[in-house]
Phi, psi and omega in degrees: 000121179261111184283349190286157176278328177201154181291139174281153182234141171283177180182196180299146180278352180285144178199159179295134183297322183293321179295328180299314182295313181298316180296326180294316181299316180296317182289329174295318177298318180295321180295318178299316181292322182293326174302316181296320183287306190278331187248335182254354176080015176281141182293149176303318181301314182290315182298319179292317180298326179284329183277325187302319181299343180274359180246122185273314187287134183298322180292322177293323178296319178294320179293319178301315179298316180298318179299316183287320179296311184288327178289326173292319181298321188248013181305315185296337177277308190273338169294324177289343178284337186301316178298337178281346185247355182231149181282332177215153184291158175290151174293148181305329182288346183266041183297324180291329175292319176302313179295321179298321179293318177298317176302318179297316180295322178295320178297324180284312190270331185253308183277345176068032179282155183300137185300317182296322182290319179296314181297315183296314181293324180291320176299315179295325179294324177301319178292320180296331179280352181092022179235059182297333181292346180259003183300315179296321179296315179302314179298315183295319182295314183292321180288328174295320177299318178299321181286322189247023188305313185300316181291319180297312182293329176296321178292321178294325181290346182287340180250128180306325181297309183280337176291319186256349186056039174236139178295152183302322183296322181288319176301317179296319180295319179295319180290329177289314186276327184224065187302323182277341185248357188301316181297320180292324178296313180298316179297319178295321179301330184266012174248148177294136179279149178288160175271120183242129177256154172239114180294136177276106184301334180287343180258339182158169183279168175298320180299318180295319178294319179300318179293323179296319177293318181298322178297335177267009179082020182246117179274139180217133179268145177255101185288148176292146175081001177229095193294336184250001192266144168229134181251122180271147183286342182214152177287134181224165173286105187296333181292345179261359180283147178298130179099348183297308185299327181277356179082028182287343182201165170234167172263123180198130180297153182299322180297321177290328179293333182285344185296317187297325181296335179287344177289341181053060187285151173220150182303140176088351180293151172267124189233139175243125166259105195281335178227073200282326186298141005273008170105005182299313182285324176299317178296320180297321176301311183292329177290333184276312191216150173281103180230168174266098187257133168251116177261113187248141171205145184282342184257109181301326180295317178292329178292328175296328176293323175300315181299319178297317179295317178300318181298315180296324184274354180074036184243154178223141176198169175279125176250133182218136174275126181183158180270116181299336179281354181226070185300335181301341182270353183214343186278139182267004177092351178275126184290161178253139174283334180221138175229131172253121175245092173270089197284146171304139186205185180289344184062026182291351178268353184238029181299326180295333176270331181230075186296341178292349175303323180296335181270332190257332184277146179232156178301325181294346180284338192292314182298313177298324178295316179298321178295320178297315180298315179297321179294322177296316178302311182296323182287325185274335184303317179297344180277350184273134179290154174305138184069008178282171186232133174243126176258122177258127182220148170217158172260039177251154173247010185261129187296332180299329181266349189243269186295328179293321178296316180293320180298316179295320180295313182294327179294333183260355187239119185265001179241026180235141173224150180264135178272143178285135183252150180296155182296341182293348177275005174117202184283146173298133181215085185064232180273000181244192178229148183235115168274134181262155183307132178089340181291127184065018183074013187246172178284170171284127184208135176252138177221145173213149182238122178249139179240140181269127181293137182288000000 
């Protein structure tokens, strides 16, 4: 399996001296961030957000993001290539050199950058990182890969882990749960996801936003079946798009946009978003209908992010810090007509957007997550008014977190029934539906709708 977009080529060793210095600084920054992501367990989102302010040029910022996303996506493949390219392993203290080498291999094999430029900038980056003694090794490893690429990649392709850059436990879970679709899921996970916007109806229609973008030279497609969505042909800095500062749109995948329509909202309803941060679905609710919304999250810091998003979008709701699994600490006793439970999960359906999930998630995480999801369902159900509706959603594709949780809840609850959902929401998955990564151009997302018997 060749992950690259185009083959990298070697070439002349001559290059402009000024470009060498600039490229080195950027790659050194990327290596530091990649160590945090791949070796320290820091999320890609956080590591990138911390690194970007140190990069001034917009093109360099875009390259830094591409380097970190693709290196996180393919770390399991190209980190495993290093022993094939070196006679002895790096010392533990040389973690930044290890990350720099993986970055170099990704630039050659995935991003298709010229071999001489990658090698030269990486050698200079080793010196910038304070490892001048490894400069020769960095050069030798990258140039050996260029010479022996076909043989090296053939060896990597022999193991499913390094062929797909997915951990064995996840490959096994996908083949168990989705035997006919597992290969397509893995392939989708290893592709960059499109940038999808959600027009803020309170600011203007999707058509108006599309025209506004087009006037700025930005083409955006309006997909069928997603009334507020626009799909951009290329990833861009959304904060620089026309209308961002005024709250004309948010960034949200199409699968997540479909969740709110399942609430069947009506004006005046009391609505709970039980795990609201970062606020995308809560904002979508408020953009659609005038309701009494309580946006709840257990993390006050994440709740501040919800408040910031609401402020930009011109929305207002009650925000409260509290544990959805313990309503006694925050509920006022008034029932809700609608509850959205976008439950914490493995996030196995959004790997193409957050490739570091493959590095951070473990098989041992699933059982505690399923227990948490079941506990949230049981705790929130008494808060739902008779004839009310609860939408259960996750961005997971694993049955243990989705249909198994719902099956256990329904078996123990005699006043709940599941509503049948249209086939457009994906594959049948117990009482819910499962969209798989890449299907309809969207993320992997599970949804189910429960109604409380009157």
